[in-house]
C-alpha positions in Angstrom: 0.0 0.0 0.1 1.3 3.5 -0.8 1.9 6.3 1.8 0.9 8.8 -0.8 -2.6 10.4 -0.3 -5.3 9.6 -2.7 -6.5 12.4 -5.0 -10.2 12.9 -4.7 -12.8 14.8 -6.5 -15.8 16.0 -4.4 -19.3 16.0 -6.0 -18.9 19.8 -6.6 -15.7 19.1 -8.5 -17.5 16.6 -10.7 -20.3 19.1 -11.4 -17.8 21.8 -12.2 -16.0 19.4 -14.8 -19.2 18.6 -16.4 -20.1 22.3 -16.7 -16.7 23.1 -18.1 -16.9 20.1 -20.6 -20.3 21.1 -21.7 -19.2 24.7 -22.2 -16.2 23.6 -24.3 -18.3 21.2 -26.4 -20.8 24.0 -27.1 -17.9 26.3 -28.3 -16.7 23.5 -30.7 -20.3 22.9 -31.8 -20.4 26.6 -32.9 -17.1 26.3 -34.8 -17.4 25.7 -38.5 -14.2 23.6 -38.7 -12.1 21.8 -36.1 -8.5 20.7 -36.4 -7.7 17.1 -36.2 -6.4 17.7 -32.7 -9.4 19.5 -31.6 -11.6 16.7 -33.2 -9.8 14.2 -31.2 -10.0 16.2 -28.0 -13.7 16.7 -28.6 -14.4 12.9 -28.8 -12.3 12.4 -25.7 -14.4 15.1 -23.9 -17.7 13.7 -25.0 -16.7 10.2 -23.6 -15.5 11.8 -20.2 -18.8 13.7 -20.0 -20.7 10.3 -20.5 -18.7 8.8 -17.7 -19.2 11.7 -15.4 -22.9 11.5 -16.0 -23.2 8.3 -14.1 -24.9 8.7 -10.7 -22.2 6.8 -9.0 -20.0 9.9 -9.4 -22.7 12.3 -7.9 -20.9 12.3 -4.4 -17.3 12.5 -6.0 -14.7 9.8 -6.6 -11.1 9.0 -5.9 -8.4 9.2 -8.5 -5.4 6.9 -9.0 -2.8 6.2 -11.6 -3.4 2.9 -13.2 -0.6 0.3 -12.6 0.9 -1.7 -15.4 -1.6 -4.6 -14.7 -4.4 -2.1 -15.4 -2.9 -1.1 -18.7 -2.9 -4.6 -19.9 -6.5 -5.1 -19.1 -7.9 -2.0 -20.9 
């Protein structure tokens, strides 16, 4: 077990992230053309918002860096 503290997002943090993500997605929706990089970021951001919409995150969540074993599973 690690002695390092686990990073945590509160429910308010999750709400703030969803708000910021929706705001950026709205900006990109109004832009006639996106660069390849922006398009990739837009897809990633849409996926992140879908994850954060899950009610399991309503009260927050803990963050951790995946270990090498997790990388092989995903």
